[in-house]
C-alpha positions in Angstrom: 25.9 -45.9 62.2 23.0 -45.0 64.9 23.0 -41.4 64.7 21.9 -41.6 60.5 19.0 -44.4 60.9 17.8 -42.5 63.5 18.2 -39.6 61.6 16.4 -40.9 58.5 13.6 -41.9 61.2 13.3 -37.9 62.4 13.4 -36.7 58.9 10.4 -39.1 57.4 8.6 -38.7 60.6 8.6 -34.9 60.0 7.4 -35.1 56.3 4.9 -37.3 57.2 3.7 -35.4 60.2 3.8 -32.3 57.8 2.1 -33.6 54.7 -0.8 -34.7 56.8 -1.3 -31.8 58.8 -1.2 -29.5 55.8 -4.3 -27.7 55.2 -6.1 -28.2 51.8 -6.5 -24.7 50.3 -10.3 -24.1 50.7 -12.6 -21.3 49.5 -15.1 -21.3 52.2 -15.4 -17.6 52.9 -15.6 -16.3 48.9 -16.8 -12.5 49.3 -18.3 -11.9 45.9 -18.8 -7.9 44.7 -22.4 -7.6 44.2 -22.7 -3.9 43.9 -22.8 -3.7 40.0 -25.4 -5.1 37.9 -23.3 -7.7 36.7 -22.0 -9.5 39.4 -20.1 -11.9 37.1 -18.2 -9.1 34.8 -18.3 -5.7 36.7 -17.3 -3.3 34.3 -16.4 0.1 34.9 -18.7 2.5 33.7 -18.9 4.3 30.3 -19.3 8.0 30.3 -20.7 9.6 27.2 -19.3 13.1 27.1 -21.4 15.0 24.6 -18.7 16.7 23.6 -17.8 16.7 19.6 -14.2 17.4 18.4 -14.2 21.0 16.4 -15.4 20.9 12.6 -12.6 23.5 12.1 -10.0 21.1 13.0 -11.2 18.2 11.2 -11.5 20.1 7.8 -7.9 20.6 8.8 -6.8 17.3 9.1 -8.7 16.0 6.3 -7.2 18.9 3.7 -3.6 17.8 5.2 -4.9 14.2 4.4 -5.7 15.2 0.9 -2.7 17.6 0.4 -0.2 15.0 1.6 -1.4 12.4 -0.4 -0.8 14.5 -3.4 2.6 16.0 -2.5 3.9 12.4 -2.0 2.9 11.3 -5.3 4.1 14.3 -6.8 7.4 13.6 -4.9 8.1 10.1 -5.7 7.2 10.9 -9.1 9.7 14.0 -9.2 12.6 11.3 -7.5 12.0 8.9 -10.1 12.7 11.6 -12.7 15.8 12.9 -11.1 17.2 9.2 -10.6 16.3 9.0 -14.7 18.3 11.8 -15.4 21.7 11.2 -13.3 24.6 10.2 -14.9 25.1 6.6 -15.8 29.2 7.2 -16.4 31.7 6.7 -13.5 33.5 10.2 -12.3 37.2 9.7 -11.7 38.3 12.3 -9.3 40.5 13.2 -6.5 37.9 15.5 -5.4 34.2 14.5 -4.3 31.7 16.0 -6.8 30.4 19.3 -4.8 27.2 19.9 -6.4 24.2 19.0 -4.6 20.9 18.3 -6.4 18.0 20.5 -5.5 15.6 18.7 -3.3 11.8 19.0 -5.2 9.0 21.4 -4.2 6.7 18.7 -3.5 9.0 17.3 -1.3 9.3 20.5 0.3 5.6 21.0 0.6 5.4 16.8 2.1 7.7 17.9 4.8 6.0 21.3 5.7 2.3 18.9 5.4 4.1 16.4 8.1 5.1 18.8 10.8 1.7 20.5 10.5 0.3 16.8 10.6 2.2 16.6 14.4 1.1 20.1 15.1 -2.2 18.6 14.3 -2.1 15.2 16.1 -0.7 17.0 19.3 -4.2 19.3 19.2 -6.1 16.6 19.4 -4.3 14.7 22.0 -4.9 17.6 24.2 -8.4 17.8 23.1 -8.8 14.0 23.6 -6.8 14.9 27.3 -9.2 17.7 28.2 -12.4 15.5 27.5 -11.1 12.9 29.9 -11.2 13.6 33.9 -9.6 11.9 36.5 -12.7 12.0 38.3 -14.0 9.5 36.0 -11.3 6.8 36.2 -12.1 3.4 37.1 -11.9 1.6 40.3 
């Protein structure tokens, strides 16, 4: 019984001493970065690279966009037409139908334009990588 009272006194006193001896957080020695022109919002410099994209690359991108839009509309129309011409009667057979529907020409052209657009996108990303140098990285 005596040990429990003394244990309470020890824990209570240690908590009191710990609370009184805790040093409040202060920011007395705060040093700001005043090396830039705006010390409150020190932003990374913007390096203007005067290089432009190749005009042939831009014209190819515009051509692919125009052709892809036309091919997309034509492909949708061909798919709608094929859906209207589909037989509506049920076919009861033990073997599946082996005849496949031919893919419209506009849809194949759209797929080719999609592949060409991927190539153009990779070329633009490569140009962007070469334009930005690691020496101009932010600090």
